[in-house]
GULUM-376749 format. One record per residue (C-alpha): residue in three letters; x, y negated, z negated. Coordinates in steps of 0.25 Angstrom, whole numbers, plus 2048, in hexadecimal, padded with zeros to 3 digits. Last residue first. Example, Ala and Ser with C-alpha at 12.3 -4.5 7.8 and 13.67 -1.06 7.14 Angstrom:
<pts>
+---------+-----+-----+-----+
| residuo |   X |   Y |   Z |
+---------+-----+-----+-----+
|     SER | 837 | 804 | 7E3 |
|     ALA | 831 | 812 | 7E1 |
+---------+-----+-----+-----+
</pts>
This chain:
<pts>
+---------+-----+-----+-----+
| residuo |   X |   Y |   Z |
+---------+-----+-----+-----+
|     UNK | 858 | 861 | 82B |
|     UNK | 857 | 853 | 827 |
|     UNK | 84F | 84F | 833 |
|     UNK | 844 | 859 | 831 |
|     UNK | 843 | 856 | 822 |
|     UNK | 842 | 847 | 825 |
|     UNK | 837 | 849 | 830 |
|     UNK | 830 | 853 | 827 |
|     UNK | 830 | 849 | 81B |
|     UNK | 82B | 83D | 824 |
|     UNK | 820 | 846 | 82A |
|     UNK | 81C | 84A | 81C |
|     UNK | 81C | 83B | 818 |
|     UNK | 813 | 838 | 823 |
|     UNK | 809 | 843 | 821 |
|     UNK | 809 | 840 | 812 |
|     UNK | 806 | 831 | 815 |
|     UNK | 7FA | 836 | 81E |
|     UNK | 7F5 | 83F | 813 |
|     UNK | 7F5 | 834 | 809 |
|     UNK | 7ED | 82B | 813 |
|     UNK | 7E2 | 835 | 814 |
|     UNK | 7E0 | 837 | 823 |
|     UNK | 7D3 | 834 | 82A |
|     UNK | 7D7 | 825 | 82C |
|     UNK | 7E4 | 82B | 833 |
|     UNK | 7F1 | 828 | 82B |
|     UNK | 7FD | 823 | 834 |
|     UNK | 7F8 | 81F | 842 |
|     UNK | 801 | 827 | 84A |
|     UNK | 80B | 81C | 84C |
|     UNK | 80C | 81A | 83D |
|     UNK | 810 | 829 | 83C |
|     UNK | 81A | 827 | 847 |
|     UNK | 820 | 81C | 840 |
|     UNK | 821 | 824 | 833 |
|     UNK | 827 | 82F | 83B |
|     UNK | 831 | 826 | 841 |
|     UNK | 835 | 822 | 832 |
|     UNK | 837 | 831 | 82F |
|     UNK | 840 | 833 | 83B |
|     UNK | 849 | 828 | 837 |
|     UNK | 849 | 82D | 828 |
|     UNK | 84D | 83B | 82E |
|     UNK | 858 | 836 | 836 |
|     UNK | 85E | 82E | 82A |
|     UNK | 85D | 83A | 821 |
|     UNK | 852 | 83B | 818 |
|     UNK | 853 | 83B | 809 |
|     UNK | 845 | 837 | 806 |
|     UNK | 848 | 82B | 7FE |
|     UNK | 855 | 826 | 804 |
|     UNK | 853 | 82A | 812 |
|     UNK | 845 | 827 | 813 |
|     UNK | 847 | 819 | 80C |
|     UNK | 852 | 816 | 817 |
|     UNK | 849 | 81A | 822 |
|     UNK | 83E | 811 | 81D |
|     UNK | 848 | 806 | 81B |
|     UNK | 84C | 808 | 82A |
|     UNK | 83E | 805 | 82E |
|     UNK | 840 | 7F7 | 82A |
|     UNK | 833 | 7F2 | 824 |
|     UNK | 82D | 7E4 | 825 |
|     UNK | 826 | 7DE | 81A |
|     UNK | 817 | 7E0 | 818 |
|     UNK | 80E | 7D4 | 815 |
|     UNK | 7FF | 7D1 | 816 |
|     UNK | 7FA | 7DE | 80F |
|     UNK | 7EB | 7DC | 810 |
|     UNK | 7DE | 7DB | 808 |
|     UNK | 7D2 | 7D7 | 811 |
|     UNK | 7D1 | 7E5 | 818 |
|     UNK | 7CA | 7ED | 80D |
|     UNK | 7CA | 7FC | 80C |
|     UNK | 7D7 | 801 | 811 |
|     UNK | 7DC | 80F | 815 |
|     UNK | 7EB | 812 | 815 |
|     UNK | 7EF | 80D | 807 |
|     UNK | 7FA | 804 | 801 |
|     UNK | 7F8 | 804 | 7F2 |
|     UNK | 7F6 | 7FA | 7E7 |
|     UNK | 7F7 | 800 | 7D9 |
|     UNK | 7F0 | 800 | 7CB |
|     UNK | 7E9 | 7F2 | 7CB |
|     UNK | 7DF | 7F1 | 7BF |
|     UNK | 7D2 | 7EB | 7C3 |
|     UNK | 7C9 | 7E0 | 7BE |
|     UNK | 7BC | 7D9 | 7C5 |
|     UNK | 7BA | 7E3 | 7D0 |
|     UNK | 7AC | 7E1 | 7D6 |
|     UNK | 7A7 | 7EE | 7D9 |
|     UNK | 79E | 7EE | 7E5 |
|     UNK | 78F | 7F2 | 7E5 |
|     UNK | 78C | 7E7 | 7EF |
|     UNK | 781 | 7DF | 7E9 |
|     UNK | 782 | 7E3 | 7DB |
|     UNK | 791 | 7E0 | 7DB |
|     UNK | 797 | 7E9 | 7D0 |
|     UNK | 7A0 | 7E4 | 7C5 |
|     UNK | 7AF | 7E8 | 7C2 |
|     UNK | 7B9 | 7E9 | 7B7 |
|     UNK | 7C5 | 7F2 | 7B5 |
|     UNK | 7C7 | 7F9 | 7C2 |
|     UNK | 7D3 | 801 | 7C4 |
|     UNK | 7DC | 7FE | 7D0 |
|     UNK | 7E3 | 803 | 7DC |
|     UNK | 7E5 | 7F9 | 7E7 |
|     UNK | 7E5 | 7FC | 7F6 |
|     UNK | 7EC | 7F7 | 802 |
|     UNK | 7E9 | 7FE | 80F |
|     UNK | 7EC | 7FE | 81E |
|     UNK | 7F7 | 808 | 820 |
|     UNK | 7FD | 80B | 82E |
|     UNK | 7FE | 7FC | 831 |
|     UNK | 80C | 7FF | 837 |
|     UNK | 813 | 7F6 | 82C |
|     UNK | 80B | 7FD | 821 |
|     UNK | 80E | 80B | 826 |
|     UNK | 81D | 808 | 826 |
|     UNK | 81C | 802 | 818 |
|     UNK | 814 | 80E | 813 |
|     UNK | 81F | 817 | 818 |
|     UNK | 82A | 80F | 812 |
|     UNK | 822 | 80F | 805 |
|     UNK | 821 | 81E | 806 |
|     UNK | 830 | 81F | 807 |
|     UNK | 832 | 817 | 7FA |
|     UNK | 83E | 80E | 7FA |
|     UNK | 835 | 804 | 802 |
|     UNK | 82E | 800 | 7F5 |
|     UNK | 822 | 7F9 | 7FC |
|     UNK | 821 | 7EC | 7F5 |
|     UNK | 816 | 7E3 | 7F0 |
|     UNK | 80E | 7D6 | 7F1 |
|     UNK | 7FF | 7D6 | 7EE |
|     UNK | 7F4 | 7CC | 7ED |
|     UNK | 7E7 | 7D1 | 7E7 |
|     UNK | 7DB | 7C9 | 7EC |
|     UNK | 7D8 | 7BC | 7F4 |
|     UNK | 7D9 | 7B1 | 7E9 |
|     UNK | 7E6 | 7B7 | 7E4 |
|     UNK | 7E8 | 7C3 | 7DB |
|     UNK | 7F7 | 7C8 | 7D9 |
|     UNK | 7FF | 7D5 | 7DB |
|     UNK | 80E | 7D2 | 7DE |
|     UNK | 819 | 7DD | 7DD |
|     UNK | 810 | 7E8 | 7E3 |
|     UNK | 819 | 7F5 | 7E3 |
|     UNK | 81D | 7FF | 7ED |
|     UNK | 81B | 80D | 7F3 |
|     UNK | 814 | 815 | 7E7 |
|     UNK | 810 | 823 | 7EC |
|     UNK | 80C | 82C | 7E0 |
|     UNK | 802 | 822 | 7DB |
|     UNK | 7FB | 824 | 7E9 |
|     UNK | 7F2 | 818 | 7EB |
|     UNK | 7F4 | 81A | 7FA |
|     UNK | 803 | 816 | 7F9 |
|     UNK | 805 | 80E | 7EC |
|     UNK | 80A | 800 | 7E9 |
|     UNK | 80C | 7FF | 7DA |
|     UNK | 808 | 7F3 | 7D2 |
|     UNK | 813 | 7EC | 7CB |
|     UNK | 814 | 7EA | 7BC |
|     UNK | 81A | 7DE | 7B4 |
|     UNK | 811 | 7E3 | 7A8 |
|     UNK | 80B | 7D5 | 7A7 |
|     UNK | 80A | 7D4 | 7B6 |
|     UNK | 803 | 7E1 | 7B8 |
|     UNK | 7F9 | 7DD | 7AC |
|     UNK | 7F6 | 7D0 | 7B3 |
|     UNK | 7F4 | 7D7 | 7C0 |
|     UNK | 7EA | 7E0 | 7B9 |
|     UNK | 7E2 | 7D5 | 7B3 |
|     UNK | 7E1 | 7CD | 7BF |
|     UNK | 7DD | 7D8 | 7C9 |
|     UNK | 7CE | 7D5 | 7C9 |
|     UNK | 7D0 | 7C6 | 7C9 |
|     UNK | 7C9 | 7C4 | 7D6 |
|     UNK | 7BF | 7CF | 7D9 |
|     UNK | 7C2 | 7DC | 7E0 |
|     UNK | 7B6 | 7E2 | 7E7 |
|     UNK | 7B4 | 7F1 | 7E7 |
|     UNK | 7AA | 7F9 | 7F0 |
|     UNK | 7B4 | 804 | 7F4 |
|     UNK | 7B5 | 7FE | 802 |
|     UNK | 7BA | 7F1 | 7FD |
|     UNK | 7B2 | 7E5 | 7F9 |
|     UNK | 7B9 | 7D7 | 7FA |
|     UNK | 7B9 | 7CD | 7EF |
|     UNK | 7C7 | 7CD | 7EC |
|     UNK | 7D2 | 7D3 | 7F6 |
|     UNK | 7DB | 7DE | 7F1 |
|     UNK | 7E9 | 7E3 | 7F3 |
|     UNK | 7ED | 7D7 | 7FB |
|     UNK | 7FA | 7D5 | 803 |
|     UNK | 809 | 7D6 | 801 |
|     UNK | 813 | 7E0 | 805 |
|     UNK | 822 | 7E1 | 803 |
|     UNK | 829 | 7EE | 809 |
|     UNK | 835 | 7E6 | 80F |
|     UNK | 838 | 7D9 | 809 |
|     UNK | 837 | 7CE | 813 |
|     UNK | 843 | 7CC | 81D |
|     UNK | 83A | 7CB | 829 |
|     UNK | 82D | 7C5 | 827 |
|     UNK | 821 | 7CD | 824 |
|     UNK | 819 | 7D7 | 82C |
|     UNK | 80A | 7D7 | 82A |
|     UNK | 802 | 7E3 | 826 |
|     UNK | 7F3 | 7E2 | 824 |
|     UNK | 7EB | 7E8 | 818 |
|     UNK | 7DF | 7EF | 816 |
|     UNK | 7D9 | 7F1 | 807 |
|     UNK | 7D7 | 7FB | 7FD |
|     UNK | 7D1 | 7FB | 7EF |
|     UNK | 7D3 | 806 | 7E5 |
|     UNK | 7CD | 80B | 7D8 |
|     UNK | 7D5 | 814 | 7CE |
+---------+-----+-----+-----+
</pts>
């Protein structure tokens, strides 16, 4: 499976908007990424038509890990700029709550599409692959970006109490343990989250391990 990743910016939306909602671009046409690929207009057309026919939604994954779905993309369309996205973090999932906190704190900076290339040509001057047709498999939130022109331009505000509630419900934490776990998330962000030298999956493992330790300690 091929991947193409982009920077995004987080902006707060108006109060009262649906919590967990995201919008932005998963791909921008005509720009070369660090992997040497350029997506051409119309590259997603056939794949999007197939999704519409099947009434299927693309999964939102964490770090391209198929074991870590954190939401869904409700709207994926091509416009004159690129691949326009609207989706939702499913805040009933604890990892989605963690991803949400990192997004709002600018602790993660990447959006990446997972796809299979069906048709392409090679630009003889640059050596880049010009992607004419691709099959979309998933779109992930990732730590390390590749191209700054694709952005998430809307992230709805989050009540930290929702994260505490999800930890109590889904991780069987007491109220005190959930409060402590949220404080650890905040400390993790203040400490800089995942360092550039660290595999992002290891960083998330460290954070989740800290959450579990906090919950276990307070549950005793």
